[in-house]
N, C-alpha and C positions, 0 to 999 in steps of 0.2 A: 707094281701093277695091280695087285689085289686090293691094296689100300686105296689106290686111285679109283678103282672100280667101285669100292664102297662109297667113297666120297661122291663120285658122280651119281651113283644110285640115290644117295641121300638128297642131293640137290634136285634130282629129277622128281623124287617123291614129294619133296617140299613144294616144288613148282606145281605139281599136279594138284596137291592139296589146296594150294593158294587159288589155283584156277577153279577148283570145285567150289571154294567159298565164294569166289566172285560170281560164278555162274549160277549158284543155288538161288532159287526164288527168294526174294526178300521176305515173303510171307512166312518162310520157315523161321525167321528171326523175330519179326516184330508183330505178327498177327496176334491179336488179343485172344487169349484162351477163354472159351465160353463153356460152361458146364451146366448140367441140369441141377435144379434145386431139390431139396427133400420133398417127396410127394407121396402121400399115403394112398392116392388113388391110382387106378390102373388106366391105361390109354382108352380102354373101352368105356370107363366112366366119363372121360372127357367127351367121347362121342355122344353118350346119352345126355349129358348135361347140355352140350352144345345144341342138340336137337330140340330139347325143351326150350332153351333160350331163343332159338331161331323161330320156333312156332310162336312164342310170345312176341318177339320183335315184329314178325310179319302180320300179326293182328293189330299192332300199334302204329307201324310206320307205313306211309304210302310208297309202295314199290313203283318204280318207273316201268310202265308196260310198253317197252319198245324193244322188239326182238333184235334189231340191229345193234343198238347200244349195248344191250345185255350180252349179246354174243361176242362183241368186241372186248368188253371187260373180262368176260370168261376166258377168252383166248390169252389175254395178257396175264391173267391170274394163273392159269394152268402152266404157262411158260415159267412163271416164278416158282410154282410148286415143284416142277420138275428139276429146279435148280437149287432146292434146299439141300444142304450137305447131307451125305448119307447117314451120318451119325445122329441127325435130327429128323430123319424120315420115320413115319409111323404108318405101317401098312393098314392099321385099323381106321385111320382118318380118311374122311371123304370131303375134300375141299370143293366148294362151289362158290360162285360170286354173283351177287345181285346188286342192283342200283336202287337206292332210296331217293325219291323225289323230294329232297330237302336242299335248301340253299346253303346250309352251313358247310364249311370246308372241313370235312370229317370222313372217317372210315372206321370200322371196327370189325374185328374177327372174333369168333366164338370158339370155345374148346371143341376139338374134333374136326374143325374145318370150315363151317359156314362163315362167309365174309360179306359185309355190306359196305358199299362205297356210295357216299353221298354225291348226288349230281353236282352240288356246289364244289366239291373237291376236283372233279373232272374239269369243270369250267375254270377253276382257278389255276390249274396246272398249265405251264407254258409249253411243256413237251410231254410226250408219252413217258419218258424217263422219270419225270417228276411225279406223275401219277403212279407209275410203277414203284417208285421209291416209298411212297406212303403205303401202298399195298404190301410191299416186301417187309416193311417195319411191322405191320399188323400181323402178317403171316408168321413172323418170327415169334411173336407172343404165343401163337398156337403151337408151332414146332417145339418151342422150349417148354410148353405146358405150363405157362405162367399162371393161367386161371386157376387150375387145381393146386398148383404149388402154393399160391397165395391163400387159397381156401384151407390148405393144410396148416399154414402158419396161423390163420385166424382161429382154427379149431384148437390149436395148441394153447392159445391164450383165452379160450373160453368164449370167443366171439360168436361161434356158430354151434348150434345144437346138432346140426347135420347138414350135409350139402344138398340133399334132395328135399324138396317141399318146404324150404325155409322162406318165409315171407321177407321181402326186402327189395333192394335196388338191383334188379336185373340190368345188366349192361351199365352199371353205375358210373364208372369212370369213362370208358372209351366212347360212349355215345353222348356224353355231355348232358344236354337237357333230357335225354331219354330216361334218366334216372327218375324223373318226376312221373313218367309214364309207367315205368316198370314197377314202381312201388304199388301199383294197383293190381298187379297180376300175380301169376305163379312166381315163386322166388328162387333164384339161384344167384348167390353173391359173386359178382365179379367187380371187386373194388378197384379204385384207382391204383394202377401199378406203381411200385416203388421206383425211386430214381435208379436203383441198381437194375431192375427189370427193364426199364426204359432204355438205359444205356446198352444193355445186352441186345435188345430188339433193334436198336440203331446199328450195332456192329454186325449182328447176324444178317440184318436186312441189307447192309452194304455188300456182304459176301454173296447173298442170293442174287442181288442185282448184277454183280460182276459175272457170276456163273451164267446168268440169263442173257448176257450181252449188253447190259445197260451200264452206263458210267455211274459208279456209286456216288459220285459227287452230286448227282441229280437229287438224291435224297436230302443232302445238306442244302442244296439250292432251293428245294421246296419250302424250307423254313423261311428263307429270305423272301420267296415269292409270296407266301402267306402274310408275312409282316408288311410287305410293300402294299398289299391290298387291304390292309387293316383287318386281317383275319385272326389276330392273335388272341382275341377275346370272344366272349359270347358263346361259349360252349363248343368252340371249334377244335381242330386237331391240336393246335399249340396249347390251348388252355387246358386240355385234358392230359397234358404231359408236363413233367417238371420243367420249370424255367431254369435254363443253365446257359451262362454266357459262353461257355466253351463247347457247346454241343455241335455247332457248325464246324468248328475247328477239329473236334474229335473224330467226326465222320470223315472229314477230308484227310486227317492223319492216317486213319485206317485204310483209306482208299489208295494211299501210296503203295501199299504192300499187296494189292489185289490185282490180278491179271484179268482183264475183261475178255470173256470168251465169245468169239463170233459176234463182234460188236454190231449193234443195230442203231441206226440213227435216221430212220425214215419216218417222219411225223405226218405224212400225208393222210394216213387213215385216222390218226388222232385228230387232225385238223377237221376232217370231214365229220367226225363224231361231234366235235364241239359246235360245228356249224349246225348240225342236226338238232342239238340241244337248244340252240338259240331260237329254234322255231316253236318252242313250247311256251306256254304262259309262265308267269313267275311262279317259282316254287316257294312253298312255305318254309319258314325256319323251324328248327326243332322246337323252339319255344312256342311257336304258334300251334304246332302239332300237339304239344304237351298241354296247352291251354284249351284244347277242344276244337282246334281247326279254325281259329280266327284267321281271316284272310281278306284281301281286297275283293269285294263282291264283283268287281269288274274283271277280275283276273281268272275266274273259274277255279276249278279244283286243282288244276295244274298237273295231276299225275295221270290223266286219262285222255288227253287230247293229242294224238299223234301229230307232231309238227303243227300244233295250233289248230287242228281241225276239230272244233267243238261239236260238229254235227254227229260225230261218232260216239259222243258221251255227253249227253245233254245234262241240264240242271235237273232239279227235282222232277221225277216223272209224274206228270198230272194229265197228259193228253191221251190220245187214242193209242191203244195197244193192239198190235197186229195179232190176229187170230192165228193159232198154230196151223201150219201147213199140213195137209194130209200126206205130203211127200216127205220122206226122211232121207237124211244123208248120214254116212258113217263118219264119226270122229275117231281118228287114230293118232292124235297128236301126243298121246301119252304112251310110254312104254308099259304102263301098268294096266291100262284098261282100254277097251273099245266100246263105243256106245253109239246108238242111232238117235238122232235128234231131228226135229222139224227143220227143213232146209231153209226156212226164213228166220231161224234163230241164230244169234251171234255167239261167238266164243269170247269170253273175257277172263283172262288169267288173273287170279287173285291169290298171291302167295303160292302155297303148295296145292291150291285147288283151282278148279276152273268152273265158271258160270256159263250156262247156256240160257239165253234170254231173248225175247222178241223185242223188236224196236218199240220204244215207248214203255217198256217194262223195266228199264234201268236208268240210272242217272246218278247225281250227286247232290248232297245237301249238307251244309255245315261241315264241309271238309271230309265227309264220309261217303262211301259208296252206298247207293240205295238200289234195292231190287224189289219190285212189286210182283213180278211174274218170272218164273224160271226155275232152273234146277242147278244146284251146286254139288259138285262131286269132288271129293278129296280124301286125304288121309290125316289122321290125328294120332299123336303120341299119347298113350295112356299107360298107367302103371299096372294094369291087370290084364291077364290073359283069359279071364272069364268074360264072355261077351256081354252079359247084362251089367256086370260091374264096370266094365270099360265104357259101355254106353251111358251108364249113369254119370260117370266121370265127365264124359264128353258133353252131355246135356247140362251138367252143372256149370261147365265152363261157358256154354252158350248163355245160360241164364245169368251168370255173373256179368256178362257184357250187355245183357238186355233183360232188365227186370220185368218187362211186360210178358215174357214167354210163360205160358201156363199150360200144363198138360190137359188135353181134351179127352184122352183115352188111356187105357193101360197098354203095356207092351203086348204086341201080337207077334206070334211066330210067323216067319216068312222065309222065302228063298231068295238069295242074292247070287246070281251067276252060279247056281247049283250048290250053294253053300248055305248053311244055317244062318239065318239072319233075324233081326228084330225090327219092328216098325212101331212108331208111336206118332200120334197126331198132337200138335201143339197149337194153341191159339196165341195171337199176338196183335198188338195195335202198332201199325207202322208209324214210327216217330216222324217220318218226313211227310206222309200223306194224311195221317190221322185215321186211316181206314183199318177196319178189322180184317185180319188175314189168317189163313190156315197155313201152318208149317208142318209138313210131314217129314219125319226123319227115319231113314232106313239104314241099318248098320250090319256089318259082318266083320270078321277078323281075317287079316292076311296071314300067310304062313309064318311071317316074322313076328307076329303078335300085334302089329299096328292095327288101328281101327279104320276100316274103310267105310265111308258114309256117303249117302245121297240125301240131299235136302231139297224138297220141292216146295215152292212158295207161290201162293196166289191170294188175291183178295177173297174174302169169304163169299162175296157176291158172285165171283167168277169161278168158284171152285168146281162146280159141276161141269163147266165147260172145259176145264183143264185136267180133270181127274184121269180121263182115258189117255191123254197125252203122257201124263206122268207114269202111268202103268206101262205104256208102250216103251218108254225110255228105260224103265227098270227091267223089263223083260228082255230087252236087247243087250243088256250089259254083259260083257265078257271080261274076266280078270286074267292077267298074264303073269302072276307072281309064282 
């Protein structure tokens, strides 16, 4: 009786163990292990470097100014961010998502969280899952800290003197033709990722997709979609990644061991966004942007016409400019500041800054935004917490982009929203109109050390008419940091 009981117990235990093996998720056996690489930098360094690179990118690339498209991409992006496995989450990182108005099938993410999706990639994707697949892949580079891990390796072999302030190819690999642009500006090296890093980003990207409710196979399918559309060359997503015959199969193999959580397959919103994008003029390629904005003159600038409505953003401003209204309205579209502006001035987002300008006082020329009258308000990243040194650094960056800027005065002490500030007057010759203009720059520092600036622009001949308006705007400014 006792021996029989032992025998029965052994059989029961063996059957239970077999059942446990059968019912245990396949991921426990076959999911590829992914680990961090050696990295001498802290996550806070990733954040700082990413902010520098993002500021450079947004000076060079035309962002799509469409709140509906950007909000949609942001929602998809944040869903993916929330699905990054816990071991690869970084509380210091701040993920955000913007759309570049370029036709190349591409996307890139920067250390610490900033991510940029080309309009061409959205248009090429057949489903939201395919678009999300590319985004998940790029997010994986950030979560795995590949940028600074690669910089650590480069330093080991003497390729870098230091990660901060090094001249070179910002966004070198991920942005394709962007390397040609980045070499002109501040330098942070993000070289083409190794085959090992790319494979890791594919595999972690597949996991992120499954956690977010997307079929991981959509990432593999995106490679097929790009190839079918002839997008494997010319600086696009595939050309900036190692060519591997088994890549498609490798992602699908990993997908077998992943469980899709709360599966989503409603592409109606994605289809509506693609239809909205079709209403825009042709986007430039990255190569055209790198070459100084060459484009079809019949197509317009492409990044500023909501659904093809060119009336909202004309070509070179040469006509009549509306005189500033004596009535003011409060702008509260920023969490950082509130300001009152003439109620006949428009708001035009430009990267991390916003322009307020009258009709006739803004437009485009040679692929660049042009403002002849108006006020620009924004925040700049600088290396100094001394106001004058930080302002010097900011002005130097402006002068690097425009050699015509020359100081007309020395710094003057002023007050900006109740804080100590500096003001300086610069002279410039507008490259689009050929007219002499006055550029007044006012700065103060935020509590986090960032430089807050207000830039007022008008032709020299109109300056007396606009000076009071500029002063009224500055006096109305309130900061909320």
